[in-house]
C-alpha positions as CSV (number, residue, x, y, z in Angstrom):
1,M,58.2,81.0,112.3
2,T,58.2,82.4,108.9
3,S,60.0,80.9,105.8
4,A,62.7,83.6,106.2
5,D,63.2,82.9,109.8
6,E,63.6,79.2,108.9
7,K,66.1,79.9,106.3
8,Y,68.2,82.2,108.6
9,E,68.0,79.4,111.3
10,S,69.3,76.9,108.8
11,L,72.2,79.2,107.8
12,V,73.1,79.7,111.5
13,S,73.1,76.0,112.2
14,R,75.3,75.3,109.3
15,G,77.6,78.3,110.3
16,T,77.4,80.1,106.8
17,T,76.3,83.6,108.0
18,E,79.9,84.8,108.4
19,P,82.0,85.8,105.5
20,S,84.6,83.2,104.6
21,G,87.5,85.5,104.3
22,S,88.5,88.7,105.9
23,M,88.5,92.0,104.5
24,T,90.5,95.1,105.3
25,V,89.4,98.6,104.4
26,G,92.2,101.3,104.5
27,V,91.3,105.0,104.5
28,C,94.0,107.7,104.2
29,T,93.1,111.4,104.5
30,V,95.9,113.6,103.0
31,E,95.7,117.5,103.6
32,L,97.5,119.3,101.0
33,Y,99.0,122.6,100.2
34,L,99.4,123.9,96.6
35,P,101.8,127.0,97.0
36,D,101.5,127.7,93.2
37,G,97.8,127.6,93.1
38,Y,96.4,130.8,91.5
39,S,92.9,129.6,90.6
40,L,90.6,126.8,91.2
41,K,91.3,125.8,87.5
42,S,95.0,125.4,88.2
43,K,94.4,123.5,91.2
44,R,92.0,121.1,89.3
45,Q,94.7,120.4,86.9
46,V,97.4,119.4,89.5
47,L,94.8,117.4,91.5
48,L,93.4,115.6,88.4
49,S,96.9,114.5,87.2
50,L,97.7,113.3,90.7
51,K,94.5,111.4,91.3
52,D,95.0,109.7,87.8
53,R,98.6,108.6,88.8
54,L,97.5,107.1,92.1
55,R,94.5,105.4,90.6
56,D,96.7,103.9,87.6
57,R,99.7,102.9,89.9
58,F,98.0,101.6,93.0
59,N,94.5,100.7,92.1
60,V,93.0,102.8,94.7
61,S,89.9,105.0,94.9
62,V,90.7,108.8,95.2
63,A,88.6,111.8,95.8
64,E,89.0,115.5,96.9
65,V,87.0,115.3,100.0
66,G,87.6,118.9,101.5
67,D,88.6,122.5,100.9
68,Q,87.2,122.3,97.4
69,E,86.6,126.1,97.1
70,L,90.1,127.1,98.3
71,W,92.8,127.6,95.7
72,Q,95.8,126.5,97.5
73,K,94.5,123.9,99.8
74,S,92.9,120.5,99.3
75,V,92.0,117.3,101.2
76,L,92.3,114.0,99.3
77,G,90.6,110.6,100.6
78,I,92.2,107.6,99.4
79,A,90.7,104.1,99.9
80,C,92.0,100.7,99.4
81,V,90.4,97.2,100.1
82,A,92.3,93.9,100.4
83,N,92.4,90.7,102.5
84,E,95.6,91.4,104.3
85,R,96.2,94.6,106.6
86,G,99.8,94.8,106.0
87,F,99.1,95.0,102.2
88,V,96.5,97.7,102.6
89,N,98.9,99.7,104.7
90,Q,101.8,99.3,102.4
91,V,99.8,100.4,99.5
92,L,98.5,103.7,101.3
93,D,102.1,104.4,102.4
94,Q,103.3,104.2,99.0
95,A,100.5,106.3,97.8
96,V,101.5,109.0,100.3
97,N,105.1,108.6,99.1
98,L,104.1,109.2,95.5
99,I,102.3,112.4,96.6
100,R,105.6,113.6,98.5
101,S,107.3,113.3,95.3
102,V,105.2,115.7,93.3
103,P,106.9,119.0,93.5
104,T,103.7,121.1,92.9
105,V,102.1,120.1,96.2
106,E,103.3,120.0,99.9
107,I,101.6,117.5,102.3
108,V,100.3,119.2,105.4
109,R,99.1,116.2,107.2
110,T,98.3,112.5,106.6
111,Q,96.1,110.0,108.7
112,I,95.8,106.3,107.8
113,E,92.9,104.1,109.2
114,L,92.5,100.6,108.8
115,L,89.1,99.1,109.3
C-alpha cells in the first residue's frame, strides 16, 4: 500500500472524507424577450443594468448564456449557492420577480433547478 492509500484509509476510518455541511446549488434559466431591442448595443445596455441589479441585490452569479446574437431575445443563467435549499429557492424566486418588474423585458420562460 502506498503512502497516499494509507492516508486515505486513515481518513475513511475516522469518517472525515465527507463534507461536514450540506451545500445546495440553485440554477435558474430565464428566457427573455426585449420588445424594444433594435440593436445588439441596446440589448447589452438593458442586460448589463439588469445583471448588475441582480448581483448587487441578491449576491448571485449572472451571465447571458444563450441567444447572444439576437437583438430581441436573451437567455440568462443565474446561480446561487447556500447551505439551505429553501433559502436558495427563495433567492432565485426573488431574482425572477425582480426581472418581472423591469418594464423593458418580458419573461418567456423560467426554470429553477436545485442540485
